[in-house]
C-alpha positions in Angstrom: -32.0 8.3 12.1 -30.5 4.7 12.8 -28.3 4.5 9.5 -27.1 7.7 10.2 -25.7 6.5 13.6 -24.2 3.7 12.2 -22.5 5.7 9.4 -20.8 8.2 11.9 -19.4 4.9 14.0 -17.7 3.7 11.1 -14.1 3.7 10.7 -14.3 5.0 7.2 -16.4 8.1 8.5 -14.4 9.1 11.7 -11.1 8.9 9.5 -12.8 11.2 7.3 -13.8 13.3 9.7 -10.4 13.6 11.4 -8.7 14.0 8.4 -11.2 17.1 7.5 -10.4 18.5 11.0 -6.9 18.2 11.0 -6.7 20.0 7.3 -9.0 22.6 9.4 -6.9 23.0 12.0 -3.8 23.6 10.1 -5.7 25.8 7.5 -6.7 28.0 10.7 -3.0 29.2 10.9 -2.2 28.7 7.4 -5.2 29.3 4.8 -2.8 28.0 1.9 -2.9 24.3 3.5 -6.3 24.0 2.1 -6.2 25.4 -1.2 -6.9 23.0 -4.3 -3.1 22.8 -5.1 -2.3 21.8 -1.6 -4.8 19.5 -1.3 -4.0 17.6 -4.9 -0.2 18.0 -4.2 -1.0 15.9 -0.9 -3.0 13.0 -2.8 -0.3 13.0 -5.2 2.4 13.2 -2.8 0.3 9.9 -1.1 0.0 8.0 -4.5 2.7 5.6 -3.7 1.6 5.0 -0.4 -2.0 4.2 -1.2 -0.8 1.8 -3.9 1.5 -0.1 -1.3 -1.5 -0.1 1.0 -3.9 -1.7 -1.2 -1.8 -4.5 -1.7 -1.0 -5.0 2.0 -4.6 -5.0 2.6 -5.0 -7.9 0.4 -2.2 -9.6 2.5 -3.5 -8.8 5.4 -7.0 -9.6 4.8 -5.7 -13.3 4.6 -3.8 -13.1 8.0 -0.6 -12.5 6.6 1.8 -9.7 6.5 4.3 -8.6 3.8 7.5 -6.5 5.5 9.2 -7.2 2.0 7.2 -4.3 -0.2 9.6 -1.2 0.5 12.4 -3.4 -0.2 10.8 -5.2 -3.2 10.0 -1.1 -4.7 13.6 -0.4 -3.9 15.3 -3.4 -5.8 12.7 -3.0 -8.7 13.3 0.8 -8.7 17.3 -0.1 -8.8 16.9 -2.3 -11.7 14.7 -0.1 -13.9 17.0 2.9 -13.3 20.1 0.7 -14.3 18.1 -0.5 -17.8 17.3 3.2 -18.3 20.7 4.1 -17.8 22.3 1.3 -20.4 19.6 1.6 -22.5 17.7 5.0 -22.7 16.2 4.4 -25.7 13.5 1.7 -24.0 9.9 2.8 -24.0 8.7 4.0 -20.6 5.6 1.7 -21.1 8.0 -1.5 -21.6 10.1 -0.4 -18.4 6.7 0.3 -16.3 5.7 -3.6 -17.3 8.8 -4.6 -16.7 8.8 -3.6 -13.1 5.4 -4.7 -12.6 6.2 -8.2 -13.7 9.7 -8.1 -11.7 7.6 -6.9 -8.6 4.8 -9.8 -8.9 7.9 -12.3 -9.2 9.7 -11.3 -6.2 6.3 -11.3 -4.6 5.4 -14.8 -6.0 8.7 -15.7 -3.9 7.1 -14.5 -0.8 4.0 -16.7 -1.6 5.4 -19.6 -2.8 7.5 -19.8 0.4 4.3 -19.2 2.4 2.4 -21.4 0.7 4.3 -24.6 -0.1 6.9 -24.4 2.8 4.4 -23.3 5.4 6.8 -21.0 6.4 5.3 -18.0 9.1 4.7 -14.8 6.5 6.4 -12.7 8.8 9.5 -14.7 8.5 9.6 -15.0 4.9 9.1 -11.6 4.4 11.7 -10.3 7.2 14.2 -12.6 5.6 13.1 -11.4 1.7 13.5 -7.8 2.8 17.2 -8.4 3.7 17.8 -10.6 0.9 16.5 -7.6 -1.4 18.2 -4.9 0.2 21.5 -6.7 -0.4 20.5 -7.5 -4.0 20.4 -4.1 -4.6 24.1 -3.6 -3.1 25.5 -6.3 -5.4 24.1 -5.6 -8.8 24.6 -1.4 -8.2 27.7 -2.3 -6.1 26.6 0.7 -3.6 26.4 3.4 -6.3 23.7 5.6 -7.3 22.0 6.7 -10.2 21.4 10.3 -10.5 19.0 12.2 -12.9 21.7 13.0 -14.9 22.0 9.4 -15.9 18.1 8.7 -16.3 16.3 9.8 -19.9 14.2 12.9 -19.9 10.9 10.5 -20.5 11.8 8.3 -17.7 11.5 11.1 -15.2 8.7 13.1 -16.8 6.4 10.3 -16.9 4.8 10.6 -13.2 5.1 14.6 -13.5 3.0 14.2 -16.9 -0.2 16.1 -15.9 -3.8 15.2 -17.0 -6.6 17.8 -16.3 -4.4 19.4 -13.4 -3.3 16.0 -11.9 0.1 14.2 -12.6 0.3 10.7 -14.0 1.3 9.6 -10.3 -2.0 10.4 -9.2 -4.2 8.9 -12.0 -2.4 5.9 -11.5 -3.4 5.1 -8.0 -6.9 6.5 -9.3 -6.6 3.7 -11.7 -5.4 1.2 -9.2 -7.9 1.8 -6.7 -10.8 1.5 -9.6 -9.3 -1.7 -10.5 -9.4 -2.7 -6.7 -12.8 -2.3 -6.3 -14.3 -4.9 -8.7 -11.8 -7.3 -7.8 -12.1 -7.2 -3.7 -16.4 -6.6 -4.1 -17.5 -8.3 -7.3 -14.9 -11.6 -7.9 -14.7 -15.1 -6.6 -11.4 -14.2 -5.5 -12.3 -10.8 -3.8 -14.8 -13.2 -1.4 -12.0 -15.6 -1.2 -9.6 -12.9 1.0 -12.1 -12.2 3.5 -13.4 -16.0 3.8 -9.7 -17.1 4.2 -9.0 -14.5 7.0 -12.7 -14.6 8.4 -12.6 -18.5 8.9 -10.0 -20.9 7.0 -11.6 -24.0 7.8 -15.1 -23.0 6.6 -13.5 -21.4 3.6 -11.9 -24.9 3.0 -15.3 -26.6 3.0 -16.5 -24.1 0.3 -13.6 -25.3 -1.9 -11.5 -22.4 -1.6 -7.5 -23.1 -1.7 -6.3 -21.2 1.4 -2.4 -21.4 0.2 -3.2 -20.7 -3.3 -5.3 -17.5 -2.2 -2.6 -16.3 0.1 0.0 -16.7 -2.8 -2.4 -14.2 -5.1 -2.1 -11.6 -2.1 1.6 -11.6 -2.1 1.9 -11.6 -6.3 -0.8 -8.5 -6.1 1.1 -6.7 -3.5 4.4 -7.6 -5.3 3.1 -6.3 -8.3 1.9 -3.1 -7.0 5.5 -2.6 -5.3 7.1 -3.0 -8.2 4.9 -0.5 -9.9 5.3 1.6 -7.4 9.7 1.0 -7.5 9.2 2.7 -10.7 7.1 5.4 -9.8 9.4 6.2 -6.9 12.5 6.2 -8.6 11.4 8.3 -11.8 9.6 10.7 -9.3 12.5 11.5 -7.2 15.2 11.0 -9.7 17.6 8.9 -7.7 17.9 5.4 -7.3 20.3 4.2 -4.5 20.3 1.2 -1.8 18.1 2.7 1.1 15.3 3.8 -1.4 12.4 3.8 0.9 14.0 2.6 3.9 11.2 1.9 6.7 8.6 2.7 4.2 6.9 -0.7 4.9 6.0 0.6 8.6 3.9 3.4 6.9 2.6 1.1 4.4 1.2 -1.2 7.6 0.1 1.9 9.6 -2.0 3.0 7.0 -3.9 -0.7 6.7 -4.0 -0.7 10.7 -5.4 3.1 10.9 -8.1 2.2 7.8 -9.6 -0.4 10.2 -7.9 -3.7 8.3 -7.7 -6.0 11.0 -4.5 -7.9 11.8 -6.4 -11.1 12.7 -7.9 -11.0 9.1 -11.2 -10.8 7.2 -11.8 -7.5 8.2 -11.5 -4.5 6.1 -12.4 -2.0 3.1 -10.6 -0.3 0.0 -12.4 2.9 1.9 -10.6 2.4 5.0 -7.3 1.6 3.2 -7.2 4.8 1.4 -8.5 6.9 4.3 -5.6 5.3 6.5 -2.9 6.1 3.9 -4.2 9.8 3.1 -4.4 10.7 7.0 -0.6 9.7 7.4 -0.2 12.0 4.0 -2.1 14.7 5.8 0.2 14.5 8.7 3.5 14.2 6.8 2.6 17.3 4.7 1.4 19.1 8.0 4.3 18.7 10.1 6.7 21.1 8.0 4.0 23.5 8.1 3.3 23.7 11.6 7.5 23.6 12.4 7.6 20.1 13.4 10.4 17.9 12.1 9.4 15.3 9.6 11.4 12.7 11.6 8.6 12.5 14.0 6.8 11.0 11.3 8.2 7.5 12.5 7.2 7.9 15.6 3.9 9.1 14.8 3.3 6.4 12.6 4.3 3.6 15.0 2.2 5.3 17.7 -0.8 5.3 15.2 -0.1 1.5 15.0 -0.4 1.1 18.5 -3.4 2.8 19.1 -5.4 1.8 16.2 -4.6 -2.0 17.1 -5.8 -1.0 20.5 -9.1 0.5 19.3 -9.9 -2.5 17.0 -9.3 -4.7 19.9 -11.7 -3.1 22.4 -14.1 -2.6 19.5 -16.1 -5.3 18.7 -18.5 -3.3 16.2 -16.8 -4.4 13.0 -17.6 -7.9 11.9 -15.8 -9.7 8.7 -17.9 -10.6 5.9 -20.3 -13.5 6.3 -19.4 -15.8 3.5 -21.3 -19.2 4.9 -24.8 -18.8 5.8 -25.8 -20.6 8.9 -28.5 -23.0 9.3 -31.0 -20.9 10.4 -30.4 -18.5 7.5 -32.0 -20.4 4.8 -29.9 -21.1 1.2 
């Protein structure tokens, strides 16, 4: 009985319940909203947000933040779109790998500045966000790349269906499956929590705080690069303001999912549910005849509310990396 009560108190359970009630509420007026096709469409629409949220989760776990993820996505997306426009014969898998590597490189720049120059992460990523956006304008001369300038294989990849799900959804699922062992079963995953929970204790265990934070920015950047290709190919357009303001949704999904901005607390399930919560809201707004532009206001309000709840609630604790003297070896 106690375990059931504790489960009901968990952020993941409450979020899943909130999503269920929201779908139920909208479906009471528009039954098609809860159909299998509609729900799979919502998951597919939220796939890019989930991918970016998982990367941001790692960064926040180490008491940092990456405000440049959307700009990284935009720059990477523009670069691969331009390459495809110039050389349409390059295989999609090559462009996909290139996008991941370019995104990781941009993330590594953030990580290096935070690690070696000890510049606050919010300052670094705010600066690189502006730089990345500026670079898009420089390399594209402010011009758009539209669907007719992209190869058929380039735009078809994220729409290709396997077992009824688009490739975009399958990539999100693959990223989730890769994150589970990374975060829960590896020394690096434990280091993310240790650095956020107690940096001083982490140092005593031999964890290099700077290198650990560097790795989170590289992983976040790689996922942003992946999302850059997926975004551009799915919407079949590349321009300067791709994903403008999307970093707010990414941070909101993390905070709503219970990832503490103080570091050291969070879960993969919470991050995914936080992204899905915003995805359901985004898809529900047009159905209930509310302007999608309200989404930004809702995202901002959700951040404030979630931070307030995290501050008031002392129930969630970070992982215990080091045992105290009374706990034994």
